[in-house]
N, C-alpha and C positions, 0 to 999 in steps of 0.2 A: 369659789374654789380661792383660796389664798395664795399667794406669791412663791412661797416654797414649795407647794405641790405643781405650779406651773413649770417652774424651774427644774426639777427634778425629772419631770416627763418631758422636757426639751433634750436634757442630756440623755436622758436615754435612748431617744431616737437618732440623736445623733452618733452615739455609739453602734460600732459593729459587734454582731453576735459572734463572740469571740470562740465559744464552744463548737459552734457549727462549722465553724470555718477552718477549726484545728480539725475536726474529724473529714472536713471535705478534702484538707491537704494530706490527713494521713492516708486517706482512699488513694489519692493521685500517688504516693510515694510507695505504696507496697501494695501488692498483689499476694492472693494465697497460692499455695502450689496446688491446691485441689484445681483452682480455678486455669492455671497454666497446663497440667496436665490433661484437662479436659478440651481447652483450645488446641493443643497437641495431637491427641486422639482425633480430633474433629477435623483436622488440618489433614491429617494421614488419609483418614476414609475418604474424604472428598477428592485426594490426589490419586488413591487407588482408585477411585471412580472414574475420574477422568483419562486415567492409563486404560482402564478396562475398555472406556467408548473407545479410544484412540486403537487400541489392538484390534478391537472389533469391526471400526469400522476400515483398516487397515487389511484384516482377512477378507472381509467383504468385498474390498476393491480388487484384489488378488484371485477371488474366487476359490478359497479355502474355508471350509466348513469349522464352523466355530463348536467347542466342546465344551460346555459346562463343566467349571471345577468341581471338585469333591466338598461337602463340607468340612471336612476336617484337613483341608488345606492339600492334599497330596494328591499329586499331578497324574493323569492318567498314563503317563509312561511305566510309574510303578505299579498299575494295574495288571499290566501286560505281563501273564508267566513267565517265566525264566526257561530257558533251554534244559529240556530234561523235565518238566514240572506239568504233570498232568493236569489237565482242564476238569475241572470237577463242578458240577450243577451244585446250587445249594440243597435241595432235596437229597442228592447222593451224600453229600457232606454230613447231613443231620444223619443218615443212615450208618454211615461208616464212625462217627462219632459214638452211635450209641453201640454199635458193635466194639468198640474198643474199652467201655464202660464209662465212657465222659460224658459230661454235661454236653447238652446241643448247643447251649448259649449260655454264656457267663453274664453278670449283670452288668448292663450298660455296654455290651459286645456286639459290634456289628457286624454286617455278614462278610467283610473282608476280614475282620480282626477273627471271624472264625473259622474263616479258611486259613489263614497265617498258623492258628492253633492246630488247626489238623495236619499242616504240612509239617509242622513241629515233631507233632506226635509219630507221624510216620517216618521221620528221619532220626529220631532217637530209636525206634523200634528197628530199623534196619541197621543201626549201628551196634556191631559185637558186643555185648556185657559181659562182665566178669560173673561166671556163676558160682554161686555159694554151695558149701557143700551141707547136705543134710545129716549132721552131727549136732552134738551137745552146744557145741559152740559156731556158728555158721562161720566158714572162713573161704577166702578166695583160694586160699592154698590147695594143691592138688596131693590129698592125702594118698598115703601110702600102704600098701596091705601089710599084714603083719610081720612077713616073713622079711620085708626090706625096713622095718623099724629101727634096726641095730646102728646105733650110733656109734662114731668112730671113736679110739683111745684120746684122739686131739682134734680142735678144732681146725678145720683147714682153712688155709689163707686165701685161697682162689675164691672170686665173689659165687662161681656156679657151685661149688664144693659147698659156700655158706648157706647158699640157696636151698640145696637139697637137705642138707643138715635142718633149715628150719621145718622144711616138710615132716622129716623124720620126728620132730620133738613134736609137732602138733600131731601128727598123725599118733603117735605113743599116748599124748594128754589125751587125746579124744577118745581112743578106745579104753583108756583108765576110766574116765567120767561115765563112757557109754554103760560099759559093765556095773559101775556102780549105781548108775540109774534102774538097770535092769533088775541088779541084787533087791533095791531096795522095793521096786515095784512087785516082786514075788513073796514079799511078805504076807501074812495073814493081815485081815482086816483088825483083828484084835491088838495085834502089835502095833499097826499105823495109828490106831488111834492114841496110844497111850502117848505119854509126855515123852519118853524116850524114843519112840518111833516118830513123832513130830520134829525133834529135835535131831535125829539123824537125817530126817530128810531135809530139812532145812540148812544142815550142813554143808550137804550137798549141793543145793541151789545156790547157796552162799560162794560156795568154791567154785562153783561153773562160771557165775557171775564175776567174779574176784579175777579170772583168769583170762577174761576178754582183752583187757590192756596188753599180757602178754602175747596173746595170740595176733593183736596188730603191731606188735613190735616183730613178730614173726613176719608177717605179711609185707610190712616195709622194709625188714632186713637192717634194723637200727638196734639191736639188742647191744647192750653194752659190753666192751670186752671182760670186764670185772664181774661181770653175772653169765656171762653167756658159757665160759668155761666150767664152774662149779657146776650149774644147770646140767651140761653134759655128762659130767662125773655122776650127778645125781641119777640121771636116768640111765646112765650105762649098769650102774651098781644094779641099779631096779629092775632092769631087763636081765640081769644074772642073778637074779633074787638075792643080792646081797644086802639088805635092807638095813643093817646096822651101820655098813660103809656109807650107803646113802645117806643115813641120818647122819652121820658124821660131816659129809658134805653139806648137808642142808646147815649143819650148827657152823660150820666155818663160813659159808657164805652170809647166813641171817645174822649171826653175832660178831663172828669176826674173832682176831686172835688178839684184838686190842685190850689194854691194861685193864682200863672201865669202860664197856661199851655203852654203858648206860648215861655215861658224863657225870656222874655225880664222884667227886673227888675232893671234896672240901667239906664232907659233913661234921668235922671236928675241928679243932685246933690246929692239927698236925695236916702236912700236905701227905697224900699218900705216893706209893710209889710208882714209878713210870709214869707221873703225871703228863711228862712232857711227851708220851708217846701218843696221846690222847687224840690228836687231828693228824695223826699220820696216815697217808693212803693206802694203797695196794693191796696185799690179802689180807691184812690187819683193820679194814676198815669194815665197820657194821652196816651192812648194806641194807640192813631192815631198819634203822634208824633213818634212811635217807630220806624217802618220802611216804605217803600213805598208799600210795598204788602198788609200789614196789613192796610194801611191809603186806600187802593183802595177797599179792598173787605166790609170796613165797611162802605165805603159809597156806596157801591154797597146795601147794607143790607136796608141803610136808602132810598135809589130809589125805591125798592122792598115795602117797607112801604107805600111810597107814592101813587105805584100802586095799593097796596091791597086795601086800602081806597075807591078807586073807583071802585073796581073791586065789592068789598064785604062792602059796607058801614057800618057802625055802625046803631045801632038802638039809640044809647043815640050820638045825634049832638054835644053835647059837648067833644065827644073824635076823634071829626075830627081833623087833625092837619091842623095848617095855611098855 
């Protein structure tokens, strides 16, 4: 071995391993968050174990019975039924859930959770629910007989009067839709299977579905004043079998008296007349252009008028719509 190799070997022995020392120093300076979390959880478990043992020891010294805690962490106090609640066994709970048409156990449900679910169902069934009417459009409004459907000339100003008016309107449209459905069902099968027959039935179903938002407005008593008055006028004229006047009210309600209700004012180079009145409100407003829901139930009202003049023809033939 030459002198150079001996010197390099001695120098390498004298130098400390820099990489090792830097890694050790880094491990001493930084600790991973997962290690801290593991240490914290272990310390909490040890503390809970010590507290439980101390409480158990104190209870035994005082001569008290030790009740094991629930696995889900709920105390035994919460298991005690409240005043007025019946104490039901598990077998009885299963039988009563079956009688209610409910599953006897949900996925991952404990016996206590099943008992709570049964008590919620019993409480819900004891609470009086609003009954829905058995008509083309189920509603919570109490429908009136035909003799009491006559709407007034003007919209009442008091709340009770408006609520009764909404019941009258809902009752009238329910009667028209029901008669419409009966008339279509009485047709021959050969007529029902034709294109015109299917189209007539689809028009009835579409009108019935489109009027559901209007019935919701009747139930909540939140029909806009600009729409309620014209609807009352339409229904009043229809009840008097003045269908041309009812159609005029529908046109005023849907299209309005606006100069250009569809909003096309500048198709050419010249400005059209009364353009400044386009966005004015009031009776000139075109409600059929407000939103899609309004447009649909207004169109359904027009279809109800078309059927009503066939089902209840007017005495004056001039009141027949074209």
